[in-house]
Structures are given as structure tokens and as C-alpha cells.
TIVO-2410 file (N, C-alpha, C; in nm, 3 decimals):
# residues 169
REC num residu      c1      c2      c3 atome chaine
REC   1      X  11.163   8.229  14.934     N      A
REC   1      X  11.251   8.148  15.015    CA      A
REC   1      X  11.195   8.142  15.158     C      A
REC   2      X  11.184   8.023  15.210     N      A
REC   2      X  11.131   8.002  15.345    CA      A
REC   2      X  11.246   7.988  15.444     C      A
REC   3      X  11.314   8.100  15.467     N      A
REC   3      X  11.430   8.102  15.556    CA      A
REC   3      X  11.416   8.219  15.651     C      A
REC   4      X  11.427   8.189  15.781     N      A
REC   4      X  11.421   8.294  15.882    CA      A
REC   4      X  11.534   8.273  15.982     C      A
REC   5      X  11.577   8.384  16.039     N      A
REC   5      X  11.679   8.377  16.143    CA      A
REC   5      X  11.635   8.456  16.264     C      A
REC   6      X  11.681   8.408  16.380     N      A
REC   6      X  11.644   8.468  16.507    CA      A
REC   6      X  11.771   8.523  16.571     C      A
REC   7      X  11.760   8.645  16.621     N      A
REC   7      X  11.871   8.709  16.690    CA      A
REC   7      X  11.823   8.765  16.824     C      A
REC   8      X  11.918   8.776  16.916     N      A
REC   8      X  11.889   8.840  17.044    CA      A
REC   8      X  12.020   8.886  17.106     C      A
REC   9      X  12.012   8.993  17.180     N      A
REC   9      X  12.128   9.041  17.255    CA      A
REC   9      X  12.141   8.969  17.389     C      A
REC  10      X  12.037   8.898  17.428     N      A
REC  10      X  12.038   8.829  17.558    CA      A
REC  10      X  12.099   8.690  17.542     C      A
REC  11      X  12.201   8.662  17.618     N      A
REC  11      X  12.271   8.534  17.611    CA      A
REC  11      X  12.175   8.418  17.638     C      A
REC  12      X  12.176   8.322  17.549     N      A
REC  12      X  12.096   8.200  17.565    CA      A
REC  12      X  11.951   8.210  17.523     C      A
REC  13      X  11.900   8.329  17.496     N      A
REC  13      X  11.759   8.345  17.464    CA      A
REC  13      X  11.720   8.272  17.335     C      A
REC  14      X  11.803   8.281  17.232     N      A
REC  14      X  11.771   8.215  17.105    CA      A
REC  14      X  11.772   8.064  17.124     C      A
REC  15      X  11.870   8.012  17.198     N      A
REC  15      X  11.876   7.868  17.222    CA      A
REC  15      X  11.750   7.817  17.290     C      A
REC  16      X  11.707   7.888  17.393     N      A
REC  16      X  11.586   7.846  17.465    CA      A
REC  16      X  11.462   7.854  17.376     C      A
REC  17      X  11.452   7.960  17.298     N      A
REC  17      X  11.337   7.979  17.210    CA      A
REC  17      X  11.330   7.869  17.104     C      A
REC  18      X  11.442   7.841  17.039     N      A
REC  18      X  11.442   7.738  16.935    CA      A
REC  18      X  11.414   7.600  16.992     C      A
REC  19      X  11.469   7.571  17.110     N      A
REC  19      X  11.445   7.441  17.173    CA      A
REC  19      X  11.298   7.424  17.209     C      A
REC  20      X  11.238   7.528  17.264     N      A
REC  20      X  11.097   7.521  17.302    CA      A
REC  20      X  11.008   7.509  17.178     C      A
REC  21      X  11.037   7.588  17.075     N      A
REC  21      X  10.958   7.580  16.952    CA      A
REC  21      X  10.968   7.442  16.890     C      A
REC  22      X  11.090   7.389  16.884     N      A
REC  22      X  11.110   7.257  16.825    CA      A
REC  22      X  11.031   7.151  16.902     C      A
REC  23      X  11.041   7.153  17.034     N      A
REC  23      X  10.972   7.051  17.113    CA      A
REC  23      X  10.820   7.063  17.100     C      A
REC  24      X  10.770   7.184  17.099     N      A
REC  24      X  10.625   7.204  17.084    CA      A
REC  24      X  10.578   7.150  16.949     C      A
REC  25      X  10.652   7.180  16.843     N      A
REC  25      X  10.614   7.131  16.710    CA      A
REC  25      X  10.622   6.979  16.703     C      A
REC  26      X  10.729   6.922  16.757     N      A
REC  26      X  10.744   6.776  16.758    CA      A
REC  26      X  10.628   6.712  16.834     C      A
REC  27      X  10.594   6.769  16.950     N      A
REC  27      X  10.483   6.717  17.030    CA      A
REC  27      X  10.351   6.724  16.954     C      A
REC  28      X  10.341   6.816  16.858     N      A
REC  28      X  10.220   6.831  16.777    CA      A
REC  28      X  10.227   6.758  16.644     C      A
REC  29      X  10.326   6.671  16.630     N      A
REC  29      X  10.332   6.585  16.512    CA      A
REC  29      X  10.404   6.642  16.391     C      A
REC  30      X  10.468   6.757  16.405     N      A
REC  30      X  10.544   6.815  16.294    CA      A
REC  30      X  10.678   6.742  16.285     C      A
REC  31      X  10.718   6.709  16.164     N      A
REC  31      X  10.845   6.640  16.142    CA      A
REC  31      X  10.958   6.744  16.136     C      A
REC  32      X  11.011   6.775  16.254     N      A
REC  32      X  11.118   6.872  16.271    CA      A
REC  32      X  11.251   6.799  16.277     C      A
REC  33      X  11.348   6.846  16.201     N      A
REC  33      X  11.484   6.793  16.207    CA      A
REC  33      X  11.580   6.909  16.228     C      A
REC  34      X  11.703   6.876  16.262     N      A
REC  34      X  11.805   6.978  16.283    CA      A
REC  34      X  11.866   6.964  16.420     C      A
REC  35      X  11.899   7.079  16.481     N      A
REC  35      X  11.963   7.078  16.613    CA      A
REC  35      X  11.915   7.194  16.698     C      A
REC  36      X  11.911   7.169  16.827     N      A
REC  36      X  11.892   7.277  16.924    CA      A
REC  36      X  12.009   7.271  17.021     C      A
REC  37      X  12.039   7.384  17.081     N      A
REC  37      X  12.156   7.393  17.170    CA      A
REC  37      X  12.114   7.402  17.315     C      A
REC  38      X  12.190   7.331  17.397     N      A
REC  38      X  12.170   7.331  17.541    CA      A
REC  38      X  12.298   7.388  17.604     C      A
REC  39      X  12.286   7.494  17.679     N      A
REC  39      X  12.400   7.553  17.749    CA      A
REC  39      X  12.393   7.513  17.895     C      A
REC  40      X  12.504   7.458  17.946     N      A
REC  40      X  12.510   7.412  18.084    CA      A
REC  40      X  12.622   7.484  18.157     C      A
REC  41      X  12.590   7.552  18.266     N      A
REC  41      X  12.697   7.619  18.342    CA      A
REC  41      X  12.804   7.519  18.384     C      A
REC  42      X  12.929   7.561  18.375     N      A
REC  42      X  13.042   7.477  18.415    CA      A
REC  42      X  13.115   7.550  18.527     C      A
REC  43      X  13.109   7.498  18.650     N      A
REC  43      X  13.171   7.567  18.763    CA      A
REC  43      X  13.324   7.577  18.750     C      A
REC  44      X  13.383   7.498  18.663     N      A
REC  44      X  13.528   7.498  18.646    CA      A
REC  44      X  13.575   7.582  18.528     C      A
REC  45      X  13.483   7.656  18.466     N      A
REC  45      X  13.519   7.736  18.349    CA      A
REC  45      X  13.441   7.868  18.353     C      A
REC  46      X  13.490   7.966  18.281     N      A
REC  46      X  13.422   8.096  18.278    CA      A
REC  46      X  13.303   8.093  18.183     C      A
REC  47      X  13.303   8.001  18.087     N      A
REC  47      X  13.192   7.991  17.992    CA      A
REC  47      X  13.123   7.857  18.011     C      A
REC  48      X  12.998   7.852  17.967     N      A
REC  48      X  12.919   7.731  17.982    CA      A
REC  48      X  12.964   7.623  17.883     C      A
REC  49      X  12.922   7.500  17.910     N      A
REC  49      X  12.939   7.391  17.815    CA      A
REC  49      X  12.826   7.400  17.715     C      A
REC  50      X  12.856   7.369  17.589     N      A
REC  50      X  12.755   7.375  17.483    CA      A
REC  50      X  12.734   7.236  17.425     C      A
REC  51      X  12.607   7.195  17.421     N      A
REC  51      X  12.570   7.068  17.361    CA      A
REC  51      X  12.464   7.095  17.255     C      A
REC  52      X  12.463   7.012  17.150     N      A
REC  52      X  12.352   7.018  17.056    CA      A
REC  52      X  12.279   6.885  17.057     C      A
REC  53      X  12.149   6.896  17.047     N      A
REC  53      X  12.061   6.779  17.040    CA      A
REC  53      X  12.014   6.766  16.897     C      A
REC  54      X  12.031   6.648  16.839     N      A
REC  54      X  11.986   6.623  16.703    CA      A
REC  54      X  11.837   6.588  16.710     C      A
REC  55      X  11.759   6.663  16.634     N      A
REC  55      X  11.614   6.649  16.634    CA      A
REC  55      X  11.569   6.545  16.533     C      A
REC  56      X  11.460   6.474  16.563     N      A
REC  56      X  11.377   6.488  16.682    CA      A
REC  56      X  11.420   6.399  16.798     C      A
REC  57      X  11.499   6.295  16.771     N      A
REC  57      X  11.528   6.197  16.875    CA      A
REC  57      X  11.671   6.145  16.867     C      A
REC  58      X  11.760   6.227  16.817     N      A
REC  58      X  11.898   6.184  16.799    CA      A
REC  58      X  11.984   6.206  16.922     C      A
REC  59      X  12.113   6.191  16.898     N      A
REC  59      X  12.210   6.203  17.005    CA      A
REC  59      X  12.230   6.349  17.049     C      A
REC  60      X  12.293   6.363  17.164     N      A
REC  60      X  12.337   6.493  17.213    CA      A
REC  60      X  12.489   6.493  17.204     C      A
REC  61      X  12.543   6.598  17.141     N      A
REC  61      X  12.687   6.610  17.121    CA      A
REC  61      X  12.740   6.731  17.197     C      A
REC  62      X  12.847   6.713  17.272     N      A
REC  62      X  12.916   6.825  17.337    CA      A
REC  62      X  12.999   6.892  17.227     C      A
REC  63      X  12.963   7.016  17.194     N      A
REC  63      X  13.032   7.085  17.085    CA      A
REC  63      X  13.132   7.189  17.136     C      A
REC  64      X  13.146   7.201  17.267     N      A
REC  64      X  13.245   7.293  17.322    CA      A
REC  64      X  13.359   7.212  17.383     C      A
REC  65      X  13.474   7.272  17.379     N      A
REC  65      X  13.592   7.213  17.441    CA      A
REC  65      X  13.637   7.302  17.556     C      A
REC  66      X  13.684   7.241  17.662     N      A
REC  66      X  13.741   7.318  17.772    CA      A
REC  66      X  13.888   7.341  17.740     C      A
REC  67      X  13.923   7.463  17.703     N      A
REC  67      X  14.060   7.495  17.664    CA      A
REC  67      X  14.141   7.554  17.779     C      A
REC  68      X  14.082   7.556  17.896     N      A
REC  68      X  14.153   7.612  18.011    CA      A
REC  68      X  14.102   7.750  18.047     C      A
REC  69      X  14.131   7.789  18.168     N      A
REC  69      X  14.078   7.913  18.225    CA      A
REC  69      X  14.117   8.038  18.147     C      A
REC  70      X  14.239   8.045  18.096     N      A
REC  70      X  14.287   8.166  18.030    CA      A
REC  70      X  14.287   8.159  17.879     C      A
REC  71      X  14.232   8.053  17.822     N      A
REC  71      X  14.234   8.036  17.677    CA      A
REC  71      X  14.146   8.140  17.609     C      A
REC  72      X  14.186   8.181  17.492     N      A
REC  72      X  14.111   8.280  17.415    CA      A
REC  72      X  14.064   8.227  17.281     C      A
REC  73      X  14.107   8.109  17.242     N      A
REC  73      X  14.073   8.053  17.110    CA      A
REC  73      X  13.929   8.006  17.103     C      A
REC  74      X  13.891   7.964  16.984     N      A
REC  74      X  13.757   7.911  16.959    CA      A
REC  74      X  13.738   7.780  17.034     C      A
REC  75      X  13.630   7.771  17.110     N      A
REC  75      X  13.603   7.651  17.189    CA      A
REC  75      X  13.526   7.544  17.113     C      A
REC  76      X  13.486   7.574  16.990     N      A
REC  76      X  13.404   7.480  16.914    CA      A
REC  76      X  13.480   7.351  16.885     C      A
REC  77      X  13.419   7.239  16.918     N      A
REC  77      X  13.472   7.108  16.881    CA      A
REC  77      X  13.412   7.075  16.744     C      A
REC  78      X  13.487   7.105  16.640     N      A
REC  78      X  13.434   7.090  16.504    CA      A
REC  78      X  13.402   6.945  16.469     C      A
REC  79      X  13.478   6.851  16.525     N      A
REC  79      X  13.448   6.709  16.499    CA      A
REC  79      X  13.310   6.672  16.554     C      A
REC  80      X  13.280   6.717  16.675     N      A
REC  80      X  13.149   6.689  16.735    CA      A
REC  80      X  13.038   6.754  16.654     C      A
REC  81      X  13.061   6.878  16.609     N      A
REC  81      X  12.959   6.945  16.527    CA      A
REC  81      X  12.936   6.868  16.397     C      A
REC  82      X  13.042   6.823  16.335     N      A
REC  82      X  13.028   6.748  16.210    CA      A
REC  82      X  12.957   6.614  16.231     C      A
REC  83      X  12.973   6.553  16.348     N      A
REC  83      X  12.898   6.430  16.378    CA      A
REC  83      X  12.748   6.462  16.388     C      A
REC  84      X  12.714   6.577  16.447     N      A
REC  84      X  12.574   6.619  16.453    CA      A
REC  84      X  12.520   6.645  16.313     C      A
REC  85      X  12.600   6.708  16.229     N      A
REC  85      X  12.559   6.731  16.089    CA      A
REC  85      X  12.534   6.597  16.020     C      A
REC  86      X  12.627   6.503  16.035     N      A
REC  86      X  12.614   6.373  15.969    CA      A
REC  86      X  12.488   6.299  16.015     C      A
REC  87      X  12.454   6.313  16.142     N      A
REC  87      X  12.334   6.246  16.193    CA      A
REC  87      X  12.207   6.315  16.144     C      A
REC  88      X  12.216   6.443  16.111     N      A
REC  88      X  12.100   6.519  16.065    CA      A
REC  88      X  12.070   6.497  15.917     C      A
REC  89      X  12.172   6.479  15.836     N      A
REC  89      X  12.154   6.470  15.690    CA      A
REC  89      X  12.047   6.370  15.648     C      A
REC  90      X  12.051   6.245  15.692     N      A
REC  90      X  11.948   6.150  15.644    CA      A
REC  90      X  11.807   6.182  15.694     C      A
REC  91      X  11.795   6.259  15.800     N      A
REC  91      X  11.665   6.294  15.855    CA      A
REC  91      X  11.592   6.397  15.770     C      A
REC  92      X  11.666   6.468  15.685     N      A
REC  92      X  11.605   6.574  15.603    CA      A
REC  92      X  11.502   6.517  15.506     C      A
REC  93      X  11.517   6.392  15.468     N      A
REC  93      X  11.429   6.330  15.369    CA      A
REC  93      X  11.281   6.342  15.405     C      A
REC  94      X  11.248   6.327  15.531     N      A
REC  94      X  11.107   6.329  15.574    CA      A
REC  94      X  11.069   6.457  15.649     C      A
REC  95      X  11.151   6.559  15.639     N      A
REC  95      X  11.132   6.679  15.722    CA      A
REC  95      X  11.024   6.772  15.669     C      A
REC  96      X  10.956   6.837  15.764     N      A
REC  96      X  10.866   6.948  15.732    CA      A
REC  96      X  10.929   7.082  15.770     C      A
REC  97      X  11.031   7.077  15.855     N      A
REC  97      X  11.098   7.198  15.903    CA      A
REC  97      X  11.239   7.160  15.947     C      A
REC  98      X  11.336   7.248  15.911     N      A
REC  98      X  11.473   7.233  15.959    CA      A
REC  98      X  11.502   7.348  16.054     C      A
REC  99      X  11.544   7.313  16.175     N      A
REC  99      X  11.588   7.412  16.273    CA      A
REC  99      X  11.735   7.388  16.299     C      A
REC 100      X  11.814   7.495  16.288     N      A
REC 100      X  11.957   7.487  16.318    CA      A
REC 100      X  11.986   7.587  16.429     C      A
REC 101      X  12.048   7.540  16.535     N      A
REC 101      X  12.071   7.624  16.652    CA      A
REC 101      X  12.148   7.751  16.620     C      A
REC 102      X  12.245   7.743  16.528     N      A
REC 102      X  12.320   7.865  16.498    CA      A
REC 102      X  12.394   7.853  16.366     C      A
REC 103      X  12.384   7.958  16.286     N      A
REC 103      X  12.473   7.976  16.172    CA      A
REC 103      X  12.596   8.043  16.232     C      A
REC 104      X  12.693   7.961  16.268     N      A
REC 104      X  12.808   8.009  16.342    CA      A
REC 104      X  12.932   8.020  16.255     C      A
REC 105      X  13.045   8.024  16.322     N      A
REC 105      X  13.173   8.041  16.255    CA      A
REC 105      X  13.199   7.929  16.154     C      A
REC 106      X  13.167   7.809  16.192     N      A
REC 106      X  13.190   7.694  16.104    CA      A
REC 106      X  13.109   7.707  15.975     C      A
REC 107      X  12.983   7.749  15.988     N      A
REC 107      X  12.899   7.770  15.869    CA      A
REC 107      X  12.949   7.890  15.788     C      A
REC 108      X  12.992   7.994  15.857     N      A
REC 108      X  13.044   8.113  15.789    CA      A
REC 108      X  13.165   8.077  15.703     C      A
REC 109      X  13.240   7.975  15.745     N      A
REC 109      X  13.358   7.931  15.670    CA      A
REC 109      X  13.324   7.825  15.565     C      A
REC 110      X  13.194   7.797  15.545     N      A
REC 110      X  13.153   7.703  15.441    CA      A
REC 110      X  13.134   7.560  15.485     C      A
REC 111      X  13.137   7.535  15.615     N      A
REC 111      X  13.125   7.398  15.665    CA      A
REC 111      X  13.001   7.386  15.753     C      A
REC 112      X  13.000   7.285  15.839     N      A
REC 112      X  12.890   7.266  15.932    CA      A
REC 112      X  12.758   7.240  15.861     C      A
REC 113      X  12.655   7.311  15.903     N      A
REC 113      X  12.520   7.290  15.850    CA      A
REC 113      X  12.491   7.369  15.722     C      A
REC 114      X  12.589   7.439  15.670     N      A
REC 114      X  12.568   7.527  15.555    CA      A
REC 114      X  12.505   7.453  15.436     C      A
REC 115      X  12.564   7.341  15.395     N      A
REC 115      X  12.510   7.267  15.280    CA      A
REC 115      X  12.372   7.212  15.309     C      A
REC 116      X  12.349   7.167  15.430     N      A
REC 116      X  12.219   7.112  15.467    CA      A
REC 116      X  12.110   7.219  15.462     C      A
REC 117      X  12.143   7.339  15.505     N      A
REC 117      X  12.047   7.449  15.494    CA      A
REC 117      X  12.011   7.473  15.348     C      A
REC 118      X  12.112   7.477  15.262     N      A
REC 118      X  12.088   7.494  15.119    CA      A
REC 118      X  12.005   7.383  15.060     C      A
REC 119      X  12.033   7.260  15.101     N      A
REC 119      X  11.957   7.145  15.052    CA      A
REC 119      X  11.810   7.154  15.095     C      A
REC 120      X  11.787   7.189  15.218     N      A
REC 120      X  11.648   7.203  15.266    CA      A
REC 120      X  11.574   7.308  15.185     C      A
REC 121      X  11.637   7.421  15.163     N      A
REC 121      X  11.573   7.528  15.085    CA      A
REC 121      X  11.545   7.484  14.943     C      A
REC 122      X  11.636   7.406  14.885     N      A
REC 122      X  11.613   7.357  14.747    CA      A
REC 122      X  11.496   7.260  14.741     C      A
REC 123      X  11.465   7.197  14.853     N      A
REC 123      X  11.350   7.105  14.862    CA      A
REC 123      X  11.224   7.176  14.911     C      A
REC 124      X  11.231   7.307  14.926     N      A
REC 124      X  11.120   7.390  14.974    CA      A
REC 124      X  11.080   7.355  15.118     C      A
REC 125      X  11.178   7.312  15.196     N      A
REC 125      X  11.156   7.286  15.338    CA      A
REC 125      X  11.192   7.414  15.413     C      A
REC 126      X  11.102   7.469  15.493     N      A
REC 126      X  11.134   7.590  15.569    CA      A
REC 126      X  11.251   7.568  15.663     C      A
REC 127      X  11.331   7.673  15.680     N      A
REC 127      X  11.449   7.667  15.766    CA      A
REC 127      X  11.443   7.782  15.865     C      A
REC 128      X  11.463   7.749  15.993     N      A
REC 128      X  11.469   7.847  16.101    CA      A
REC 128      X  11.605   7.830  16.167     C      A
REC 129      X  11.682   7.938  16.176     N      A
REC 129      X  11.818   7.929  16.226    CA      A
REC 129      X  11.847   8.043  16.324     C      A
REC 130      X  11.929   8.013  16.422     N      A
REC 130      X  11.977   8.117  16.512    CA      A
REC 130      X  12.102   8.181  16.453     C      A
REC 131      X  12.124   8.306  16.486     N      A
REC 131      X  12.246   8.376  16.441    CA      A
REC 131      X  12.299   8.460  16.556     C      A
REC 132      X  12.419   8.511  16.537     N      A
REC 132      X  12.473   8.607  16.632    CA      A
REC 132      X  12.541   8.718  16.555     C      A
REC 133      X  12.577   8.822  16.623     N      A
REC 133      X  12.634   8.940  16.558    CA      A
REC 133      X  12.767   8.908  16.489     C      A
REC 134      X  12.842   8.813  16.541     N      A
REC 134      X  12.972   8.781  16.482    CA      A
REC 134      X  12.962   8.723  16.341     C      A
REC 135      X  12.854   8.652  16.313     N      A
REC 135      X  12.843   8.582  16.186    CA      A
REC 135      X  12.728   8.629  16.098     C      A
REC 136      X  12.662   8.737  16.136     N      A
REC 136      X  12.546   8.783  16.060    CA      A
REC 136      X  12.583   8.825  15.919     C      A
REC 137      X  12.698   8.886  15.899     N      A
REC 137      X  12.738   8.927  15.764    CA      A
REC 137      X  12.757   8.805  15.673     C      A
REC 138      X  12.820   8.702  15.725     N      A
REC 138      X  12.839   8.579  15.647    CA      A
REC 138      X  12.704   8.513  15.617     C      A
REC 139      X  12.614   8.516  15.715     N      A
REC 139      X  12.482   8.459  15.692    CA      A
REC 139      X  12.407   8.537  15.584     C      A
REC 140      X  12.412   8.669  15.592     N      A
REC 140      X  12.344   8.752  15.492    CA      A
REC 140      X  12.401   8.727  15.352     C      A
REC 141      X  12.532   8.709  15.344     N      A
REC 141      X  12.595   8.677  15.215    CA      A
REC 141      X  12.548   8.541  15.166     C      A
REC 142      X  12.543   8.444  15.256     N      A
REC 142      X  12.499   8.308  15.223    CA      A
REC 142      X  12.358   8.309  15.163     C      A
REC 143      X  12.268   8.384  15.223     N      A
REC 143      X  12.127   8.383  15.178    CA      A
REC 143      X  12.094   8.499  15.086     C      A
REC 144      X  12.197   8.574  15.047     N      A
REC 144      X  12.179   8.688  14.957    CA      A
REC 144      X  12.077   8.788  15.013     C      A
REC 145      X  12.076   8.800  15.145     N      A
REC 145      X  11.987   8.896  15.210    CA      A
REC 145      X  11.840   8.862  15.201     C      A
REC 146      X  11.807   8.737  15.166     N      A
REC 146      X  11.667   8.699  15.143    CA      A
REC 146      X  11.597   8.637  15.263     C      A
REC 147      X  11.666   8.624  15.375     N      A
REC 147      X  11.604   8.563  15.493    CA      A
REC 147      X  11.523   8.666  15.571     C      A
REC 148      X  11.424   8.616  15.642     N      A
REC 148      X  11.340   8.700  15.727    CA      A
REC 148      X  11.402   8.707  15.866     C      A
REC 149      X  11.419   8.828  15.917     N      A
REC 149      X  11.472   8.847  16.052    CA      A
REC 149      X  11.357   8.843  16.153     C      A
REC 150      X  11.372   8.758  16.254     N      A
REC 150      X  11.271   8.745  16.358    CA      A
REC 150      X  11.331   8.784  16.492     C      A
REC 151      X  11.254   8.854  16.571     N      A
REC 151      X  11.297   8.880  16.708    CA      A
REC 151      X  11.276   8.752  16.789     C      A
REC 152      X  11.346   8.740  16.897     N      A
REC 152      X  11.340   8.619  16.979    CA      A
REC 152      X  11.217   8.619  17.070     C      A
REC 153      X  11.101   8.620  17.007     N      A
REC 153      X  10.974   8.618  17.078    CA      A
REC 153      X  10.891   8.501  17.023     C      A
REC 154      X  10.835   8.419  17.110     N      A
REC 154      X  10.760   8.302  17.064    CA      A
REC 154      X  10.649   8.336  16.965     C      A
REC 155      X  10.574   8.441  16.987     N      A
REC 155      X  10.464   8.476  16.896    CA      A
REC 155      X  10.515   8.513  16.758     C      A
REC 156      X  10.628   8.580  16.752     N      A
REC 156      X  10.686   8.620  16.623    CA      A
REC 156      X  10.729   8.495  16.544     C      A
REC 157      X  10.794   8.403  16.613     N      A
REC 157      X  10.838   8.279  16.548    CA      A
REC 157      X  10.717   8.198  16.504     C      A
REC 158      X  10.616   8.187  16.588     N      A
REC 158      X  10.495   8.113  16.554    CA      A
REC 158      X  10.426   8.173  16.431     C      A
REC 159      X  10.418   8.303  16.424     N      A
REC 159      X  10.357   8.369  16.308    CA      A
REC 159      X  10.434   8.335  16.181     C      A
REC 160      X  10.568   8.338  16.188     N      A
REC 160      X  10.647   8.303  16.069    CA      A
REC 160      X  10.623   8.157  16.030     C      A
REC 161      X  10.622   8.067  16.129     N      A
REC 161      X  10.600   7.926  16.100    CA      A
REC 161      X  10.465   7.905  16.030     C      A
REC 162      X  10.362   7.974  16.077     N      A
REC 162      X  10.231   7.964  16.013    CA      A
REC 162      X  10.237   8.012  15.869     C      A
REC 163      X  10.316   8.116  15.843     N      A
REC 163      X  10.327   8.169  15.706    CA      A
REC 163      X  10.393   8.071  15.611     C      A
REC 164      X  10.467   7.974  15.666     N      A
REC 164      X  10.534   7.874  15.582    CA      A
REC 164      X  10.448   7.749  15.562     C      A
REC 165      X  10.331   7.748  15.623     N      A
REC 165      X  10.241   7.633  15.618    CA      A
REC 165      X  10.293   7.509  15.688     C      A
REC 166      X  10.382   7.529  15.787     N      A
REC 166      X  10.426   7.417  15.868    CA      A
REC 166      X  10.304   7.366  15.945     C      A
REC 167      X  10.275   7.239  15.930     N      A
REC 167      X  10.157   7.181  15.993    CA      A
REC 167      X  10.159   7.201  16.143     C      A
REC 168      X  10.043   7.224  16.200     N      A
REC 168      X  10.022   7.235  16.344    CA      A
REC 168      X  10.096   7.350  16.409     C      A
REC 169      X  10.143   7.445  16.328     N      A
REC 169      X  10.211   7.560  16.388    CA      A
REC 169      X  10.110   7.641  16.456     C      A
***
């Protein structure tokens, strides 16, 4: 199975790593599809705004909602995430690599990019995904513990990509 996940304790590190890897591969002619996340500080909120960019040239969707200064609920805008998923699905046909910014709560609950990840794997398309501690158990259950864990270091990710025969890695 050509599935790897990246974790880090440092906020935003996985997002930056996946975005840089995706852009470098795209610039080198690799047919990368999926999403990368952009975090933007919001001076009116305690947490940043979260956007996902549909690769390689799709729309950018704001996937976070501002629920107010004292809100404690999930900020994920599931409708926006599902629009990103819908825009990604037809792109899988010509893909050499699928990158998903995060196997998050939505995927842990059986929605979001979960089916697309499975479809890519069934087509023998390598998948690189970000994870966090909150959803790692659900991710491990999803992949039956068969994914490769990568540290959030460019050389480590590059070595894994080369092992999957992704062109120009």
C-alpha cells in the first residue's frame, strides 16, 4: 500500500510541508491532486482562518467558520470541505499522487476525503496525508495500520515519494 502520513507537534508545520512538496512536484510536472491547507492569522479571533487549495489549479475554500470569541465547538465548515472534495474527485483520473491536507474529524466520521483516499489506493495511486493526534486512531483503523509514518521533514517525505516511483520526486 502506497500510503503515508505526516505528523508534527509544531502547529502548521505539516501544512507548510505538504504545500511546499505539492508545489515542487507540480512545478516538476508531476500530476498532483488533492488539497493543501493555508492558515491565515485572524486578528479578530483566537484561532487562524483555514483555507484549502484544490490541487493543482483549483479553487481555494475557506473551511473554518468564525463561531465567536468564546465558542468551543468545531469550526470546520463541512459544506466548504465537501465542495473541495467534489472538485477533487474528477481530478483523480489523471493523478500520479494524491495529497490530502488532513485526515481530520470529518474523515474519521466516514466523510470528507475518506472515500477518495480509498479510491486512489485501489488505483495504486500513492497517497500522502497529514494527520493530528486527535484523529490518528481513526486513521490507523481506516488503513488497518498499513500506512507509513513520516516525520515532518522534507528529506523524509522526498525519500518516501521516491520509493513510490512518483515521477520527478
